[in-house]
TORKOL-4160 file (C-alpha; in steps of 0.2 Angstrom, whole numbers, padded with zeros to 4 digits, m for minus):
106
<pt num="1" X="0701" Y="1071" Z="0794"/>
<pt num="2" X="0683" Y="1076" Z="0789"/>
<pt num="3" X="0681" Y="1062" Z="0777"/>
<pt num="4" X="0685" Y="1048" Z="0789"/>
<pt num="5" X="0669" Y="1038" Z="0785"/>
<pt num="6" X="0671" Y="1039" Z="0767"/>
<pt num="7" X="0689" Y="1034" Z="0768"/>
<pt num="8" X="0684" Y="1019" Z="0779"/>
<pt num="9" X="0672" Y="1013" Z="0766"/>
<pt num="10" X="0687" Y="1013" Z="0754"/>
<pt num="11" X="0697" Y="1003" Z="0766"/>
<pt num="12" X="0683" Y="0990" Z="0767"/>
<pt num="13" X="0680" Y="0990" Z="0749"/>
<pt num="14" X="0695" Y="0995" Z="0739"/>
<pt num="15" X="0687" Y="0993" Z="0722"/>
<pt num="16" X="0677" Y="1008" Z="0726"/>
<pt num="17" X="0693" Y="1019" Z="0725"/>
<pt num="18" X="0693" Y="1015" Z="0706"/>
<pt num="19" X="0675" Y="1023" Z="0704"/>
<pt num="20" X="0675" Y="1040" Z="0696"/>
<pt num="21" X="0664" Y="1047" Z="0709"/>
<pt num="22" X="0677" Y="1042" Z="0723"/>
<pt num="23" X="0692" Y="1049" Z="0714"/>
<pt num="24" X="0692" Y="1064" Z="0727"/>
<pt num="25" X="0696" Y="1051" Z="0741"/>
<pt num="26" X="0713" Y="1048" Z="0734"/>
<pt num="27" X="0717" Y="1066" Z="0738"/>
<pt num="28" X="0710" Y="1065" Z="0755"/>
<pt num="29" X="0720" Y="1049" Z="0759"/>
<pt num="30" X="0736" Y="1058" Z="0754"/>
<pt num="31" X="0732" Y="1073" Z="0765"/>
<pt num="32" X="0732" Y="1061" Z="0780"/>
<pt num="33" X="0748" Y="1059" Z="0790"/>
<pt num="34" X="0754" Y="1042" Z="0796"/>
<pt num="35" X="0746" Y="1044" Z="0813"/>
<pt num="36" X="0729" Y="1049" Z="0806"/>
<pt num="37" X="0729" Y="1034" Z="0794"/>
<pt num="38" X="0733" Y="1024" Z="0809"/>
<pt num="39" X="0719" Y="1031" Z="0819"/>
<pt num="40" X="0707" Y="1028" Z="0805"/>
<pt num="41" X="0712" Y="1010" Z="0803"/>
<pt num="42" X="0712" Y="1007" Z="0821"/>
<pt num="43" X="0694" Y="1013" Z="0822"/>
<pt num="44" X="0689" Y="1000" Z="0809"/>
<pt num="45" X="0700" Y="0986" Z="0815"/>
<pt num="46" X="0704" Y="0989" Z="0834"/>
<pt num="47" X="0712" Y="0972" Z="0837"/>
<pt num="48" X="0726" Y="0974" Z="0824"/>
<pt num="49" X="0743" Y="0972" Z="0829"/>
<pt num="50" X="0756" Y="0986" Z="0825"/>
<pt num="51" X="0764" Y="0975" Z="0811"/>
<pt num="52" X="0747" Y="0971" Z="0804"/>
<pt num="53" X="0742" Y="0989" Z="0805"/>
<pt num="54" X="0757" Y="0995" Z="0796"/>
<pt num="55" X="0754" Y="0982" Z="0783"/>
<pt num="56" X="0736" Y="0988" Z="0780"/>
<pt num="57" X="0742" Y="1006" Z="0779"/>
<pt num="58" X="0755" Y="1001" Z="0766"/>
<pt num="59" X="0743" Y="0990" Z="0756"/>
<pt num="60" X="0730" Y="1005" Z="0756"/>
<pt num="61" X="0744" Y="1016" Z="0750"/>
<pt num="62" X="0748" Y="1004" Z="0736"/>
<pt num="63" X="0729" Y="1003" Z="0732"/>
<pt num="64" X="0727" Y="1022" Z="0732"/>
<pt num="65" X="0742" Y="1023" Z="0720"/>
<pt num="66" X="0735" Y="1010" Z="0709"/>
<pt num="67" X="0718" Y="1019" Z="0708"/>
<pt num="68" X="0726" Y="1036" Z="0705"/>
<pt num="69" X="0736" Y="1028" Z="0690"/>
<pt num="70" X="0720" Y="1020" Z="0684"/>
<pt num="71" X="0711" Y="1037" Z="0684"/>
<pt num="72" X="0726" Y="1045" Z="0675"/>
<pt num="73" X="0725" Y="1031" Z="0662"/>
<pt num="74" X="0707" Y="1034" Z="0659"/>
<pt num="75" X="0710" Y="1053" Z="0657"/>
<pt num="76" X="0724" Y="1049" Z="0644"/>
<pt num="77" X="0712" Y="1037" Z="0635"/>
<pt num="78" X="0698" Y="1050" Z="0634"/>
<pt num="79" X="0711" Y="1062" Z="0627"/>
<pt num="80" X="0717" Y="1050" Z="0614"/>
<pt num="81" X="0699" Y="1046" Z="0609"/>
<pt num="82" X="0695" Y="1065" Z="0607"/>
<pt num="83" X="0711" Y="1067" Z="0596"/>
<pt num="84" X="0706" Y="1052" Z="0586"/>
<pt num="85" X="0688" Y="1060" Z="0583"/>
<pt num="86" X="0696" Y="1076" Z="0578"/>
<pt num="87" X="0708" Y="1068" Z="0566"/>
<pt num="88" X="0694" Y="1058" Z="0558"/>
<pt num="89" X="0684" Y="1074" Z="0556"/>
<pt num="90" X="0699" Y="1082" Z="0548"/>
<pt num="91" X="0701" Y="1067" Z="0536"/>
<pt num="92" X="0682" Y="1069" Z="0531"/>
<pt num="93" X="0685" Y="1088" Z="0528"/>
<pt num="94" X="0700" Y="1084" Z="0517"/>
<pt num="95" X="0691" Y="1070" Z="0508"/>
<pt num="96" X="0676" Y="1082" Z="0504"/>
<pt num="97" X="0688" Y="1096" Z="0498"/>
<pt num="98" X="0697" Y="1084" Z="0487"/>
<pt num="99" X="0681" Y="1077" Z="0480"/>
<pt num="100" X="0675" Y="1095" Z="0477"/>
<pt num="101" X="0691" Y="1099" Z="0468"/>
<pt num="102" X="0691" Y="1084" Z="0457"/>
<pt num="103" X="0673" Y="1087" Z="0453"/>
<pt num="104" X="0677" Y="1105" Z="0448"/>
<pt num="105" X="0691" Y="1099" Z="0437"/>
<pt num="106" X="0679" Y="1089" Z="0426"/>
């Protein structure tokens, strides 16, 4: 519950959960139990009905899951890019060695 203010910012501006520097907030949200999430949202929106409060918690859960999936896909993409660069480097090495072998043959 130490990061309530940061999590409130995410509730106000969900797009911020997708920013790399706010990735840690997803973990903080997961650490909160339902009652803590309820208190957090009630602080921001004190006049919400119980049904609307539950809906906002569920929507925030979905948004956090989407943000987490987004961050995982970015990490996978970066890994694939690294593999492609390594493969291209290996292809250049193989090409250079083949050129050298052909050159030595003649």
